[in-house]
KEDREN-304420 format. One line per field, with one value per residue (C-alpha): residue number from 1; x, y, z; residue in one letter. Coordinates in pm, 1 decimal, m for minus. Layout:
<atoms>
num c(NUM, ...)
c1 c(X, ...)
c2 c(Y, ...)
c3 c(Z, ...)
residuo c(A, ...)
</atoms>
This chain:
<atoms>
num c(1, 2, 3, 4, 5, 6, 7, 8, 9, 10, 11, 12, 13, 14, 15, 16, 17, 18, 19, 20, 21, 22, 23, 24, 25, 26, 27, 28, 29, 30, 31, 32, 33, 34, 35, 36, 37, 38, 39, 40, 41, 42, 43, 44, 45, 46, 47, 48, 49, 50, 51, 52, 53, 54, 55, 56, 57, 58, 59, 60, 61, 62, 63, 64, 65, 66, 67, 68, 69, 70, 71, 72, 73, 74, 75, 76, 77, 78, 79, 80, 81, 82, 83, 84, 85, 86, 87, 88, 89, 90, 91, 92, 93, 94, 95, 96, 97, 98, 99, 100, 101, 102, 103, 104, 105, 106, 107, 108, 109, 110, 111, 112, 113, 114, 115, 116, 117, 118, 119, 120, 121, 122, 123, 124, 125, 126, 127, 128, 129, 130, 131, 132, 133, 134, 135, 136, 137, 138, 139, 140, 141, 142, 143, 144, 145, 146, 147, 148, 149, 150, 151, 152, 153, 154, 155, 156, 157, 158, 159, 160, 161, 162, 163, 164, 165, 166, 167, 168, 169, 170, 171, 172, 173, 174, 175, 176, 177, 178, 179, 180, 181, 182, 183, 184, 185, 186, 187, 188, 189, 190, 191, 192, 193, 194, 195, 196, 197, 198, 199, 200, 201, 202, 203, 204, 205, 206, 207, 208, 209, 210, 211, 212, 213, 214, 215, 216, 217, 218, 219, 220, 221, 222, 223, 224, 225, 226, 227, 228, 229, 230, 231, 232, 233, 234, 235, 236, 237, 238, 239, 240, 241, 242, 243, 244, 245, 246, 247, 248, 249, 250, 251, 252, 253, 254, 255, 256, 257, 258, 259, 260, 261, 262, 263, 264, 265, 266, 267, 268, 269, 270, 271, 272, 273, 274, 275, 276, 277, 278, 279, 280, 281, 282, 283, 284, 285, 286, 287, 288, 289, 290, 291, 292, 293, 294, 295, 296, 297, 298, 299, 300, 301, 302, 303, 304, 305, 306, 307, 308, 309, 310, 311, 312, 313, 314, 315, 316, 317, 318, 319, 320, 321, 322, 323, 324, 325, 326, 327, 328, 329, 330, 331, 332, 333, 334, 335, 336, 337, 338, 339, 340, 341, 342, 343, 344, 345, 346, 347, 348, 349, 350)
c1 c(2022.1, 2258.2, 2059.6, 2177.5, 2529.7, 2585.7, 2905.1, 2865.3, 2891.9, 3162.7, 3039.2, 3168.8, 3498.4, 3489.0, 3829.1, 3699.5, 3415.5, 3664.0, 3885.7, 3588.8, 3480.5, 3828.1, 3815.8, 3469.2, 3590.6, 3862.0, 3623.7, 3537.8, 3236.9, 3170.6, 3200.8, 2870.3, 2699.3, 2574.4, 2396.5, 2270.4, 2465.6, 2779.4, 2653.9, 2553.9, 2906.2, 3077.7, 2885.1, 2931.5, 3299.9, 3342.7, 3144.8, 3392.5, 3700.5, 3790.0, 3686.9, 3462.4, 3386.4, 3014.1, 2961.4, 2751.7, 2401.4, 2175.6, 1816.6, 1676.3, 1299.3, 1196.5, 856.8, 627.2, 260.9, 85.7, m171.4, m339.6, m491.2, m759.2, m891.7, m964.8, m700.9, m601.7, m775.5, m612.7, m629.9, m310.5, m289.9, m149.3, 187.8, 302.4, 142.8, 357.0, 661.4, 614.4, 569.4, 909.1, 1064.8, 922.4, 1057.1, 719.1, 690.7, 771.8, 1088.4, 1214.0, 1169.6, 1346.6, 1621.5, 1691.7, 1697.3, 1970.5, 2141.8, 2085.0, 2017.1, 1699.9, 1730.6, 1401.2, 1394.3, 1110.6, 1094.5, 749.1, 511.1, 215.8, 288.4, 511.6, 755.7, 926.1, 1256.2, 1153.9, 1464.2, 1543.1, 1397.7, 1624.4, 1426.9, 1462.7, 1104.1, 1051.4, 682.4, 393.9, 337.9, 312.5, 30.4, m258.1, m109.4, m457.9, m493.2, m146.8, 221.3, 311.7, 600.6, 821.6, 1124.1, 1348.7, 1181.0, 1241.8, 1613.5, 1615.6, 1465.7, 1725.6, 2003.2, 1884.3, 1909.5, 2240.9, 2399.1, 2275.5, 2438.1, 2763.0, 2745.4, 2661.3, 2926.8, 3177.6, 3034.4, 3124.8, 2801.6, 2889.4, 2539.9, 2236.2, 1865.6, 1587.4, 1247.1, 956.9, 635.5, 365.3, m5.0, m85.3, 267.1, 163.8, m49.6, 250.0, 478.1, 233.9, 209.7, 593.2, 614.6, 334.7, 509.0, 839.7, 689.0, 438.0, 190.7, m160.3, m218.1, m414.7, m85.2, 89.9, m175.6, m254.6, m453.1, m187.0, m300.9, m587.4, m848.0, m1142.0, m1225.9, m1407.7, m1129.4, m881.4, m1089.3, m1089.7, m720.5, m655.9, m870.8, m687.9, m357.2, m497.3, m611.1, m271.5, m91.1, m330.3, m309.0, 64.3, 195.0, 529.0, 812.9, 957.2, 1281.3, 1323.6, 1328.2, 1328.6, 1004.2, 842.9, 954.0, 827.0, 490.6, 378.0, 632.3, 682.2, 948.7, 1026.2, 1068.2, 1308.0, 1494.0, 1533.9, 1645.5, 1911.6, 2020.7, 2067.4, 2278.6, 2489.1, 2547.9, 2662.5, 2891.2, 3053.8, 3074.6, 2832.5, 2572.3, 2210.5, 1917.9, 1571.7, 1239.0, 903.5, 705.0, 775.0, 1158.0, 1146.1, 1004.1, 1276.8, 1542.5, 1388.3, 1423.6, 1787.1, 1842.6, 1704.9, 1930.8, 2239.9, 2217.2, 2539.0, 2340.6, 2211.8, 2553.3, 2510.3, 2148.0, 2044.8, 1685.8, 1508.0, 1155.6, 895.0, 602.4, 249.4, 186.1, 158.4, 366.1, 671.9, 697.6, 766.5, 1064.3, 1222.3, 1174.0, 1340.1, 1629.8, 1680.7, 1717.0, 1513.9, 1394.0, 1566.9, 1237.1, 865.2, 678.1, 369.1, 457.3, 341.2, 397.2, 692.7, 897.0, 1204.5, 1094.0, 1182.2, 1511.5, 1584.5, 1542.9, 1756.3, 2032.0, 2027.3, 2063.6, 2345.5, 2525.6, 2501.0, 2663.0, 2941.4, 3009.6, 3050.3, 3304.6, 3492.7, 3462.5, 3447.0, 3766.2, 3949.5, 4053.1, 4414.7, 4351.9, 4124.9, 4359.7, 4088.6, 4166.9, 4022.8, 3836.6, 4040.4, 4178.0, 3984.2)
c2 c(12360.2, 12067.3, 11902.1, 12161.8, 12119.2, 12475.4, 12632.7, 12926.2, 13248.8, 13505.8, 13868.2, 14127.2, 14276.2, 14631.3, 14679.9, 14603.4, 14842.4, 15114.3, 15044.4, 15073.5, 15393.1, 15544.9, 15495.4, 15655.0, 15956.5, 16047.4, 16053.2, 16388.2, 16464.8, 16596.2, 16296.2, 16110.1, 16332.1, 16030.9, 15896.1, 15541.4, 15476.7, 15515.2, 15278.6, 15015.6, 15034.4, 15020.8, 14708.0, 14539.2, 14582.9, 14491.5, 14169.2, 14073.5, 14158.5, 14453.0, 14314.6, 14556.1, 14326.3, 14312.6, 14144.2, 13828.5, 13865.0, 13566.1, 13582.2, 13255.2, 13199.2, 12905.8, 12760.9, 12547.2, 12484.8, 12511.3, 12275.7, 12566.7, 12682.5, 12422.2, 12682.9, 12943.2, 13188.7, 13307.4, 13480.2, 13236.6, 12855.0, 12658.0, 12561.1, 12913.1, 12808.6, 12580.4, 12808.6, 13094.0, 12870.6, 12812.3, 13194.9, 13241.0, 12988.3, 13168.8, 13497.4, 13668.4, 13749.0, 14071.3, 13911.4, 13823.5, 14183.8, 14336.9, 14070.6, 14153.1, 14522.4, 14467.1, 14199.2, 13923.4, 13555.7, 13394.0, 13044.8, 12863.4, 12598.4, 12356.1, 12292.6, 12140.0, 12239.7, 12010.2, 11941.8, 11707.0, 11926.0, 11615.1, 11706.2, 12061.1, 12259.8, 12551.6, 12409.1, 12283.5, 12000.7, 11989.5, 11876.4, 11756.3, 11687.7, 11803.8, 12097.6, 12121.5, 11990.1, 12206.1, 12391.3, 12483.6, 12111.9, 11962.8, 12071.3, 12196.1, 11957.8, 11732.4, 11864.2, 11661.6, 11819.9, 12164.8, 12072.0, 11935.2, 12267.1, 12474.5, 12246.0, 12268.6, 12653.5, 12644.5, 12402.2, 12607.0, 12925.2, 12736.0, 12598.5, 12939.7, 13112.9, 12867.0, 12972.3, 13335.5, 13481.5, 13809.5, 13898.3, 13682.6, 13779.4, 13570.9, 13539.9, 13291.2, 13165.8, 12975.7, 13030.4, 13047.8, 13155.7, 13497.9, 13309.9, 13099.2, 13399.7, 13598.1, 13309.9, 13298.3, 13675.8, 13665.7, 13384.6, 13572.0, 13911.8, 13790.1, 14066.4, 14044.4, 13828.8, 14119.3, 14315.9, 14034.8, 13931.7, 14125.3, 14082.6, 13867.2, 13791.6, 14034.1, 13876.7, 14104.8, 14202.6, 13884.2, 13682.4, 13866.1, 13787.1, 13422.8, 13433.4, 13582.0, 13307.4, 13037.3, 13169.4, 13181.3, 12826.7, 12712.5, 12880.0, 12735.8, 12385.8, 12366.7, 12598.1, 12685.3, 12772.2, 13118.2, 13013.3, 12725.1, 12845.3, 12493.2, 12430.3, 12746.3, 12655.7, 12302.7, 12383.5, 12689.9, 12739.0, 12643.2, 12454.4, 12762.3, 12969.5, 12704.1, 12721.6, 13096.3, 13082.1, 12826.6, 13039.5, 13335.2, 13132.1, 12984.3, 13321.4, 13465.4, 13167.5, 13237.0, 13607.3, 13722.0, 13986.4, 13870.5, 14099.1, 14003.3, 14098.0, 14140.4, 13959.3, 13600.9, 13640.3, 13859.2, 13563.3, 13340.8, 13588.1, 13596.1, 13217.0, 13256.7, 13535.3, 13327.5, 13034.8, 13255.1, 13627.9, 13703.8, 13661.9, 14019.4, 14152.2, 13992.4, 14066.3, 14379.0, 14486.7, 14618.5, 14754.3, 14765.0, 14548.4, 14673.5, 14353.9, 14457.4, 14162.1, 14294.3, 14585.2, 14317.9, 14203.1, 14545.2, 14572.6, 14234.5, 14310.5, 14667.6, 14788.3, 15026.1, 14961.3, 15123.2, 15223.3, 15174.9, 15148.3, 14985.7, 14654.7, 14315.5, 14089.4, 13877.5, 13669.9, 13871.1, 14183.9, 14427.1, 14249.5, 14300.1, 14669.2, 14649.2, 14495.1, 14808.1, 15042.0, 14830.0, 14818.2, 15196.7, 15226.0, 14996.5, 15183.1, 15500.9, 15320.1, 15187.6, 15462.0, 15793.0, 15999.7, 16077.0, 16435.3, 16351.8, 16180.0, 16475.0, 16744.4, 16891.9, 17039.3, 16850.7, 17029.2, 17253.5, 17078.5, 17185.4)
c3 c(4103.3, 4109.1, 3829.9, 3580.5, 3436.9, 3334.6, 3456.9, 3693.9, 3500.0, 3563.2, 3603.2, 3360.6, 3508.3, 3641.8, 3495.1, 3139.8, 3191.1, 3291.3, 2991.0, 2755.2, 2914.2, 2892.8, 2515.4, 2493.8, 2694.2, 2442.0, 2144.7, 1991.7, 2211.8, 2566.7, 2806.5, 2836.9, 2574.5, 2370.0, 2679.8, 2660.2, 2328.9, 2531.5, 2799.6, 2537.0, 2377.2, 2714.9, 2826.1, 2485.0, 2467.4, 2835.5, 2779.6, 2507.3, 2724.2, 2509.8, 2167.5, 1984.7, 1688.3, 1597.3, 1260.3, 1286.4, 1437.5, 1507.4, 1598.7, 1734.9, 1713.9, 1939.4, 1860.8, 2071.1, 2146.2, 2481.4, 2628.1, 2811.1, 2479.1, 2558.3, 2806.2, 2532.4, 2637.4, 2288.8, 2004.6, 1764.6, 1739.9, 1812.1, 1437.0, 1387.5, 1548.0, 1264.9, 1003.5, 1134.4, 1134.1, 760.4, 725.1, 895.6, 664.0, 348.1, 487.4, 515.1, 886.4, 1060.1, 1213.9, 866.4, 748.8, 1042.3, 1038.8, 674.7, 768.5, 1039.2, 836.8, 1087.5, 1025.8, 1158.5, 1311.8, 1360.4, 1633.1, 1680.8, 2055.7, 2072.1, 1785.5, 1757.0, 1388.0, 1192.4, 984.6, 860.4, 692.3, 619.7, 524.0, 760.1, 1077.9, 1362.8, 1518.4, 1891.2, 1967.4, 2321.3, 2286.2, 2073.5, 2312.0, 2684.0, 2901.1, 3013.7, 3305.5, 3440.3, 3523.9, 3555.2, 3538.2, 3192.4, 3169.7, 3374.8, 3552.6, 3318.0, 3020.8, 3169.4, 3196.9, 2839.0, 2709.2, 2889.0, 2770.1, 2410.9, 2412.9, 2591.1, 2345.9, 2051.8, 2198.6, 2222.5, 1874.2, 1716.4, 1920.3, 1764.1, 1425.0, 1482.8, 1621.5, 1800.8, 1928.3, 1991.4, 2006.3, 2156.8, 1990.0, 1994.2, 1847.4, 2032.0, 2061.3, 2436.6, 2548.9, 2682.7, 2930.3, 3030.6, 3046.2, 3259.9, 3500.9, 3530.8, 3589.7, 3846.2, 4030.7, 4058.0, 4112.2, 4377.8, 4278.2, 4154.5, 3843.6, 3684.9, 3663.4, 3480.0, 3219.4, 2903.2, 2585.6, 2420.7, 2062.8, 2108.7, 2331.4, 2425.2, 2783.3, 2853.2, 2715.3, 2934.1, 3241.2, 3145.2, 3090.3, 3434.2, 3591.7, 3407.4, 3527.9, 3883.0, 3854.1, 3720.7, 4003.6, 4264.7, 4115.6, 4053.8, 4337.3, 4148.8, 4382.3, 4307.4, 4479.4, 4232.2, 3869.3, 3732.9, 3929.4, 3779.0, 3423.5, 3459.5, 3609.4, 3416.0, 3146.1, 2778.5, 2584.6, 2382.4, 2706.7, 2837.2, 2508.0, 2524.2, 2883.7, 2788.8, 2492.8, 2729.4, 2971.3, 2686.5, 2525.3, 2858.8, 2924.3, 2586.2, 2667.0, 2402.4, 2432.4, 2404.4, 2336.1, 2455.6, 2317.8, 2489.9, 2757.8, 2650.3, 2619.1, 2928.4, 3117.2, 2977.2, 3085.1, 3427.7, 3449.5, 3345.2, 3593.6, 3874.4, 3779.1, 3775.2, 3866.7, 3678.6, 3355.6, 3402.9, 3298.0, 2948.9, 2872.0, 2679.1, 2677.8, 2369.0, 2385.5, 2654.1, 2540.2, 2592.7, 2772.1, 3140.5, 3273.4, 3088.5, 3333.5, 3603.8, 3402.5, 3406.6, 3778.4, 3843.6, 3606.9, 3729.2, 3366.9, 3153.9, 2802.8, 2510.1, 2342.6, 2363.7, 2036.7, 2185.5, 2033.8, 2145.6, 1847.9, 1983.5, 1731.0, 1834.8, 1653.9, 1923.7, 1972.0, 1604.9, 1640.2, 1951.6, 1739.3, 1524.1, 1821.7, 1973.2, 1646.2, 1622.0, 1958.3, 1876.6, 1550.3, 1755.8, 1967.5, 1667.7, 1403.3, 1582.4, 1587.2, 1904.6, 2002.4, 1927.0, 1576.7, 1470.6, 1594.7, 1815.1, 2157.5, 2449.5, 2729.2, 2962.0, 3273.7, 3585.1)
residuo c(M, S, E, L, L, F, P, K, L, K, P, V, L, E, S, D, L, Q, K, A, Q, S, H, L, D, I, L, T, K, P, P, G, S, L, G, K, L, E, K, L, A, Q, R, Y, V, A, I, R, N, G, D, S, T, L, N, K, K, S, I, F, V, F, A, S, D, H, G, V, T, E, E, G, V, S, A, Y, P, K, E, V, T, P, Q, M, V, Y, N, F, L, S, G, G, A, A, I, N, V, L, A, R, H, V, Q, A, E, V, I, I, V, D, M, G, V, D, H, D, F, G, N, T, E, G, I, I, S, K, K, I, E, N, G, T, Q, N, M, A, K, V, P, A, M, T, R, N, Q, A, I, Q, S, L, Q, T, G, F, D, L, A, L, E, W, S, S, K, G, T, D, V, F, A, A, G, E, M, G, I, G, N, S, T, S, A, A, A, I, M, A, T, F, D, G, G, P, I, E, L, A, A, G, S, G, T, G, V, D, E, A, G, L, K, K, K, I, E, V, I, R, K, A, L, Q, T, N, K, P, N, P, K, D, P, L, D, V, L, S, K, V, G, G, F, E, I, G, G, M, A, G, L, I, L, G, A, A, E, R, K, R, A, I, I, V, D, G, L, I, S, G, A, A, A, T, I, A, L, K, I, D, P, A, V, A, D, Y, V, F, T, S, H, Q, S, S, E, P, G, H, A, M, F, F, Q, L, Y, N, Q, S, P, L, F, D, F, E, M, R, L, G, E, G, T, G, A, A, L, G, I, S, I, L, E, S, A, V, K, I, Y, N, E, M, A, T, F, E, S, A, G, I, S, D, K, K, P, S)
</atoms>
């Protein structure tokens, strides 16, 4: 991985985890009685070296097209990608609604949409190409383009951290990207492709069979190396997947929590994890997508989802809900009284 210039991540310190837990244990409740909420707060505060501030929340939506749509793997044409970007900009998409609910900003990044947005206000233009190549026939992108996509996300994380972002969330838009993400997860998992591919945008049974065959063809044609995450990204990935993976690495480098969404951002997080295993300390899961390949992500990350609402939309919608849960946990940490401050007797010594 010498081609990447990212600094090696430092794992979260056990001493910081213990300090955060010590504070949680003196709050007015039986120890551990708030379950996962306590674990979320503990991890968040430890990531920040004891700082429990959670004010600014930033949801990045990376957009790009995929050449593999030529194979008919999606229920929607690729023209939907730019149409949905305009919907994001007008505030009409699900991610906009949920972001407003959790008081998070939405940042739209054009990584490779096959459309000229010109100087449209509200879009960060980081276009690498007008979409990837058809991975069923050739590698999706060059190795240098894969590096460029990662670097773009990494640099954005650094920039927004300097602007005061406390927690990041990764989302995406790109017709065909569930095919790419399933190929990535199948490569790293090594299991049957049928366990990685789902209906995505809602293809029927015949469409799903075609999708599975297209993924099989892509893997046979390109032979991505699971021991080389850059090789996997370049051969069967997407520019928006690389952007999310870079954002995850950059957020971790700046000691910020980052919440991932469903299958697509899960594939990006897996790329990041394979680049630097310490990234696992900084990633928070949200929901479990109904896309089957997402289960492979949880196995690789050795984490469990916070909830399962049978969602498979993408955009960062699950991550937005995850922000709400994480913020609730941190408020418990910051606002709940201690036994001493409330004048309540602690449990009897054993």
